C-alpha positions in Angstrom: 0.0 0.0 0.0 1.3 3.4 -0.9 0.5 6.4 1.2 0.4 10.0 -0.1 0.2 12.8 2.5 -0.3 16.5 1.7 1.3 19.7 2.9 4.7 18.2 3.8 7.1 21.0 4.7 4.4 23.7 4.8 2.7 25.4 7.7 -0.2 26.8 5.7 -3.1 25.1 4.0 -2.2 24.0 0.5 -4.1 22.7 -2.5 -2.6 19.6 -3.8 -3.9 17.5 -6.7 -2.8 14.1 -7.8 -3.3 13.2 -11.4 -2.4 10.6 -14.0 0.8 8.7 -13.9 3.2 7.6 -16.5 6.7 6.4 -16.7 9.4 4.5 -18.5 12.5 2.5 -17.4 14.9 3.7 -14.8 17.6 2.6 -17.1 17.7 1.2 -20.7 18.4 -2.4 -19.6 15.3 -2.6 -17.4 11.7 -2.6 -18.2 8.9 -1.0 -16.3 6.4 -3.1 -14.5 3.8 -0.9 -12.8 2.3 2.4 -13.7 0.1 4.3 -11.2 -1.8 7.3 -12.4 -3.6 9.6 -9.9 -6.0 12.5 -10.6 -7.6 12.5 -14.0 -6.4 9.4 -13.0 -5.1 6.2 -13.8 -3.4 3.1 -12.9 -1.4 1.3 -15.4 0.5 -2.0 -15.1 3.0 -3.3 -17.6 6.2 -5.3 -17.6 9.4 -3.6 -18.7 12.7 -4.7 -20.0 8.7 3.0 -44.7 7.8 0.9 -46.8 9.4 1.6 -50.2 7.3 3.0 -53.0 6.6 0.6 -55.9 7.2 1.8 -59.5 4.2 3.7 -60.8 1.8 2.3 -63.4 -0.3 4.5 -65.6 -3.2 6.5 -64.0 -6.6 5.1 -64.7 -9.4 7.4 -65.9 -11.0 7.3 -62.4 -7.6 8.2 -60.9 -7.1 11.1 -63.2 -10.6 12.3 -62.3 -9.8 11.9 -58.7 -6.6 14.0 -59.0 -8.6 16.8 -60.6 -11.3 16.6 -58.0 -9.0 16.4 -55.0 -6.8 19.2 -56.4 -9.9 21.4 -56.6 -11.1 20.8 -53.1 -11.7 24.1 -51.3 -10.2 25.1 -47.9 -11.2 27.7 -45.4 -7.6 29.0 -45.6 -5.3 30.5 -48.2 -3.4 27.8 -50.1 -0.1 29.6 -49.5 -0.7 29.8 -45.7 -1.6 26.1 -45.6 1.6 25.2 -47.5 3.7 27.3 -45.1 2.4 25.0 -42.3 3.7 21.9 -44.0 6.9 21.1 -42.2 8.6 18.4 -44.4 7.9 15.7 -47.0 8.0 12.3 -45.3 8.1 8.8 -46.7 4.6 8.2 -45.3 3.4 5.0 -43.6 0.1 3.5 -44.8 -1.0 6.5 -46.8 -1.5 4.3 -49.9 -4.0 2.3 -48.0 -5.9 5.3 -46.7 -5.9 6.9 -50.2 -7.3 3.8 -51.7 -10.1 3.7 -49.1 -10.9 7.4 -49.8 -11.3 6.6 -53.5 -13.5 3.6 -52.9 -17.2 4.3 -52.7 -18.8 2.5 -49.7 -15.7 2.5 -47.6 -15.8 3.4 -43.9 -12.8 5.5 -42.8 -12.2 5.7 -39.1 -10.5 8.9 -37.8 -9.0 9.1 -34.3 -7.7 12.3 -32.7 -5.4 12.6 -29.7 -4.6 15.9 -27.9 -5.4 18.3 -25.1 -8.1 20.9 -24.7 -7.4 22.5 -28.1 -8.4 19.2 -29.7 -11.3 18.7 -27.3 -12.7 22.1 -28.4 -13.4 25.2 -26.4 -16.0 24.6 -23.7 -18.4 27.2 -25.1 -17.9 26.2 -28.7 -20.3 24.1 -30.8 -17.5 22.3 -32.6 -13.8 21.4 -32.7 -11.2 21.2 -35.4 -11.3 17.4 -35.6 -15.1 17.6 -36.2 -14.6 20.3 -38.8 -11.9 18.2 -40.5 -14.2 15.2 -40.7 -17.0 17.4 -42.1 -14.5 18.5 -44.8 -13.8 14.9 -45.6 -17.5 14.1 -45.9 -17.9 16.9 -48.3 -14.8 16.0 -50.3 -15.4 12.3 -50.5 -19.2 11.9 -50.6 -19.2 8.2 -51.4 -17.3 7.4 -48.2 -18.6 7.1 -44.6 -16.4 8.7 -41.9 -16.4 7.9 -38.2 -14.6 10.2 -35.7 -13.3 9.1 -32.3 -12.0 12.0 -30.3 -9.7 10.6 -27.6 -8.5 14.1 -26.5 -8.6 15.0 -22.8 -8.3 18.4 -21.3 -5.0 19.2 -19.4 -3.3 16.0 -20.4 0.0 15.3 -22.0 1.2 12.7 -24.5 2.5 10.3 -21.9 -0.9 9.9 -20.3 -2.5 9.3 -23.7 0.2 6.7 -24.5 -0.4 4.7 -21.3 -4.1 5.2 -20.6 -5.9 6.1 -23.8 -4.4 4.3 -26.7 -5.7 1.0 -25.4 -9.2 2.3 -25.9 -8.8 3.5 -29.5 -10.3 1.5 -32.4 -7.8 -1.1 -33.5 -9.0 -0.7 -37.1 -8.4 3.1 -37.2 -7.5 4.4 -40.7 -6.2 7.8 -39.8 -4.8 9.0 -36.4 -4.2 12.7 -35.7 -1.9 13.7 -32.8 -1.7 17.2 -31.2 0.5 17.6 -28.1 2.9 20.4 -28.8 1.4 22.6 -26.0 0.4 20.2 -23.2 3.3 18.7 -21.3 5.8 21.0 -22.8 6.2 23.0 -19.6 6.7 26.4 -21.2 10.4 26.1 -21.4 13.0 24.8 -23.8 13.5 21.0 -23.5 16.4 18.9 -24.6 15.5 16.1 -27.1 15.9 13.4 -24.5 13.5 15.1 -22.0 10.7 12.9 -20.5 8.1 15.0 -22.3 9.6 14.1 -25.7 10.0 10.5 -24.7 6.3 10.5 -23.9 5.4 11.9 -27.3 7.5 9.2 -29.0 6.0 6.5 -26.8 2.5 7.6 -27.9 3.5 7.4 -31.6 4.9 3.9 -31.1 1.9 2.6 -29.1 -0.5 3.9 -31.8 1.5 2.2 -34.5 1.5 -1.0 -32.4 -2.2 -1.0 -31.8 -3.3 0.1 -35.3 -0.4 -0.8 -37.6 -2.5 -0.2 -40.7 -3.4 3.4 -39.8 -1.9 6.4 -41.5 -0.9 9.2 -39.1 -0.7 13.0 -39.2 0.7 15.2 -36.4 -0.7 18.7 -35.8 1.2 21.4 -33.9 -1.1 23.9 -32.2 0.5 26.9 -30.5 0.0 29.1 -27.5 -0.2 32.5 -29.2 0.0 34.8 -26.1 1.8 34.5 -22.8 0.1 35.0 -19.5 0.6 38.8 -19.8 -1.2 38.9 -23.1 2.0 39.5 -25.0 3.0 37.7 -28.2 4.5 34.3 -27.3 8.1 33.7 -28.4 8.4 31.6 -31.5 10.4 28.7 -29.9 8.2 28.2 -26.8 6.6 25.0 -28.0 7.4 21.3 -28.3 6.8 21.1 -32.0 10.4 21.4 -33.1 11.4 18.3 -31.1 8.2 16.5 -32.1 8.9 17.2 -35.8 12.1 15.2 -35.6 10.1 12.3 -34.1 7.3 12.6 -36.8 9.9 12.6 -39.5 11.6 9.5 -38.1 8.3 7.6 -38.2 7.2 8.8 -41.6 4.4 11.1 -40.3 3.5 14.4 -42.0 3.2 17.4 -39.6 1.2 20.6 -40.0 2.1 23.6 -38.0 -0.1 26.7 -37.3 2.9 28.5 -35.9 5.0 28.2 -39.0 2.1 29.5 -41.0 0.5 32.2 -38.9 3.1 33.5 -36.4 3.6 36.8 -38.2 0.1 37.0 -39.8 -1.7 36.7 -36.5 -0.1 39.8 -35.2 -0.3 41.9 -38.4 -3.7 43.6 -38.5 -3.1 44.7 -42.1 -2.2 41.3 -43.5 -3.6 40.7 -47.0 -4.9 37.2 -46.0 -7.6 39.0 -43.8 -6.6 36.8 -40.9 -8.1 38.4 -37.7 -6.8 37.1 -34.5 -9.8 38.1 -32.5 -12.0 36.0 -34.8 -9.8 32.9 -34.3 -8.9 32.9 -30.6 -11.1 33.0 -27.6 -8.2 33.2 -25.2 -4.4 32.8 -25.4 -4.6 29.3 -27.0 -8.1 28.0 -27.6 -10.0 28.7 -30.8 -13.5 29.7 -31.7 -15.8 27.8 -34.1 -14.2 29.9 -36.9 -10.8 29.1 -35.6 -11.7 25.3 -35.5 -12.6 25.5 -39.2 -9.3 27.3 -39.9 -7.3 24.7 -38.0 -9.1 21.9 -39.8 -7.9 23.3 -43.1 -4.4 22.5 -42.2 -5.3 18.8 -41.8 -7.3 19.0 -45.0 -4.3 20.4 -46.9 -2.0 17.8 -45.5 -4.3 15.0 -46.3 -4.9 16.3 -49.8 -1.2 16.5 -50.5 -0.5 13.0 -49.3 -3.4 11.5 -51.2 -2.3 13.2 -54.4 1.3 12.0 -53.8 0.0 8.4 -53.5 -2.2 8.6 -56.6 0.5 10.1 -58.8 3.3 7.9 -57.5 1.5 4.5 -57.6 -0.9 5.1 -60.4 -2.7 1.9 -61.4 -0.6 0.0 -58.7 -2.2 2.0 -55.9 -4.5 -0.9 -54.9 -1.5 -3.3 -54.7 0.5 -0.7 -52.7 -2.5 -0.3 -50.3 -2.4 -4.1 -49.6 1.3 -4.1 -48.7 2.1 -4.9 -45.1 3.1 -2.0 -42.8 6.8 -1.2 -42.6 8.5 -2.6 -39.4 8.8 -0.4 -36.4 11.9 1.7 -36.5 14.3 1.9 -33.6 13.3 4.6 -31.1 15.1 7.9 -31.0 14.9 7.8 -27.2 15.4 4.4 -25.7 13.0 5.3 -22.8 10.2 5.6 -25.4 10.3 1.9 -26.4 7.2 0.9 -24.4 4.9 -0.3 -27.2 5.1 -3.9 -26.1 4.3 -3.3 -22.5 0.8 -4.5 -21.6 -0.9 -1.7 -19.8 -3.7 -1.5 -17.3 -5.1 1.9 -16.6 -7.8 3.0 -14.2 -8.6 6.4 -15.6 -11.0 9.1 -14.5 -13.8 7.8 -12.2 -12.0 4.4 -12.1 -9.4 5.9 -9.8 -11.8 5.8 -6.9 -11.7 2.0 -6.8 -8.1 2.0 -5.7 -7.7 5.1 -3.6 -8.9 5.4 0.0 -8.7 9.1 1.2 -8.3 10.0 4.9 -11.5 10.6 6.8 -13.6 13.8 7.4 -13.3 15.0 3.8 -9.6 16.0 4.0 -9.3 14.8 0.4 -12.3 15.4 -1.9 -13.2 13.8 -5.2 -13.8 16.6 -7.7 -14.5 17.2 -11.3 -12.9 20.6 -12.2 -14.0 20.2 -15.8 -17.5 19.9 -17.3 -19.9 17.4 -18.8 -20.0 19.1 -22.1 -18.0 16.3 -23.8 -16.3 13.0 -22.8 -12.9 14.8 -22.8 -14.0 17.8 -20.8 -14.0 16.1 -17.4 -11.1 16.8 -14.9 -11.6 14.1 -12.3 -9.3 13.8 -9.3 -8.7 14.2 -5.6 -8.0 17.7 -4.1 -7.0 18.7 -0.6 -6.3 22.0 1.2 -5.3 20.5 4.6 -1.8 19.8 5.8 -1.4 16.2 6.8 -4.3 14.8 4.8 -3.4 11.5 3.2 -4.5 9.0 0.5 -3.9 5.3 0.5 -3.4 3.6 -2.9 -4.0 -0.1 -2.8 -2.6 -1.9 -5.9 -0.8 -5.1 -6.8 2.8 -4.4 -7.6 3.7 -8.1 -8.0 3.5 -7.9 -11.8 6.9 -9.2 -12.8 7.0 -12.4 -14.9 9.6 -15.0 -14.4 11.4 -13.7 -17.5 11.3 -10.1 -16.1 12.8 -11.3 -12.8 15.6 -13.1 -14.6 16.3 -10.0 -16.5 16.6 -8.0 -13.3 13.5 -5.9 -14.1 12.2 -3.4 -11.6 8.8 -2.0 -10.7 8.1 1.7 -11.0 5.4 3.8 -9.4 4.6 7.0 -11.4 2.4 9.8 -10.3 1.1 12.5 -12.5 -0.3 15.7 -11.0 -1.2 19.2 -11.8 1.8 21.5 -11.4 0.8 25.1 -11.3 2.0 28.5 -10.2 -0.5 29.4 -7.4 -2.3 27.7 -4.6 -0.2 24.5 -4.9 1.7 22.5 -2.3 3.8 19.4 -1.7 3.0 15.7 -1.2 5.1 13.1 0.5 4.9 9.6 -1.0 5.9 6.5 0.9 5.2 2.8 1.0 2.9 2.0 3.9 2.5 -1.7 3.9 3.1 -4.7 1.7 5.9 -2.9 -0.3 9.0 -1.0 0.3 10.4 2.2 -1.2 12.4 5.3 -0.5 10.2 8.2 0.6 9.8 10.9 -2.0 8.6 14.5 -1.8 6.8 15.9 -4.9 6.3 19.6 -5.3 3.3 20.8 -7.3 4.4 24.5 -7.3 5.6 25.6 -10.8 8.3 28.2 -11.1 6.9 29.4 -14.4 3.4 31.0 -14.8 2.0 27.9 -16.4 -0.2 25.0 -15.4 1.0 21.7 -16.7 0.6 18.0 -16.2 3.8 16.8 -14.4 4.9 13.2 -13.9 7.4 11.9 -11.3 8.4 8.2 -10.8 9.9 6.1 -8.1 11.0 2.5 -7.7 9.0 0.2 -5.4 9.3 -3.4 -4.5 7.1 -6.1 -6.1 4.4 -7.4 -3.7 0.9 -8.7 -4.1 -2.0 -6.4 -3.4 
């Protein structure tokens, strides 16, 4: 049993929130065995330790017609601005298969979106950019049915999605969109081997493992203004590191920063881009902004589809049937978690494994809303020094092979780290397991609120 007590090292009431957890090996030679997520919450258990293009055949009459039709598809954005958001030309995975389905009447194309609150949609909006993107697809490919699964969650980062959400996405997804260049970045420059970037690569690898036939596209949103309402600096984003990861895995990326950074702050721009019509705050977009953001995805899909048709020609169907390319070696060895079986108790499921101290010292709260599945922010909160939570889980998850490989068990806690009204928690093993006590500080030095993850080794013991 793991005990979490609040207010350690503080004489004043504090507000401490526990959140999701995520982690990866404490060293490359070992594999992770236990993941515990607390607040929007989750518990996850797991053991630790491009295809080449074929030569093109001639285009059929239907393909020539498709090229003309797709090329003429309209966007809610200037073609030039959309092109400026296209970061690089990858050797894309599984885009021949997706293109073939888009050109086949009667097909059902399943689209999945991952991301934070920008992908969920603004709480007062009637739509989101994934919804607008799918609407564009329905208009552009009228003979095809489209299904959207929006896996985005407010105030979550890529690591949480990798360990708690991917397992619930459709295994037969056709296109997966990933947006996490804001959440989890921390508002500061990160080296490429930082845990935030490892989490992003882990998400990519787990998506490819669960849905190897799916094409992917990454979308880099941007926090346009800082907390003072001033123009955000160009490099204050995770997208530049994420672009390296996307390129490595053959995934096209669309960037609103690369396209709009100057235009958004130029009232006299000839594109007639009006920031006040796009943004509702420093980062979230209006319904009009959602339609604009969707145009970047539409432009990226259109470009890849045309590439596939023109490159493969009459051999497109054969290229679509080719098996997926093998998984490439990870850029960050800590990201190689795609084979770890994961159990995650997320959201309301957290209550089943957490016992708070009496008299309401810790309270179960939802700081989000019921407007959509991804709008909830479930978790425990306390403002009392000395309040504690008991977490009752089975850490005896190592297989015989894991033990022979000297694997270890890790406990990871994710919690909100913010710049005001936050405190510290002391985490220790209470019974049935042993560990070194750890103090985790939820106060952020920068004026940002971010999901933060810390991990600690614990001994393997039955529940």
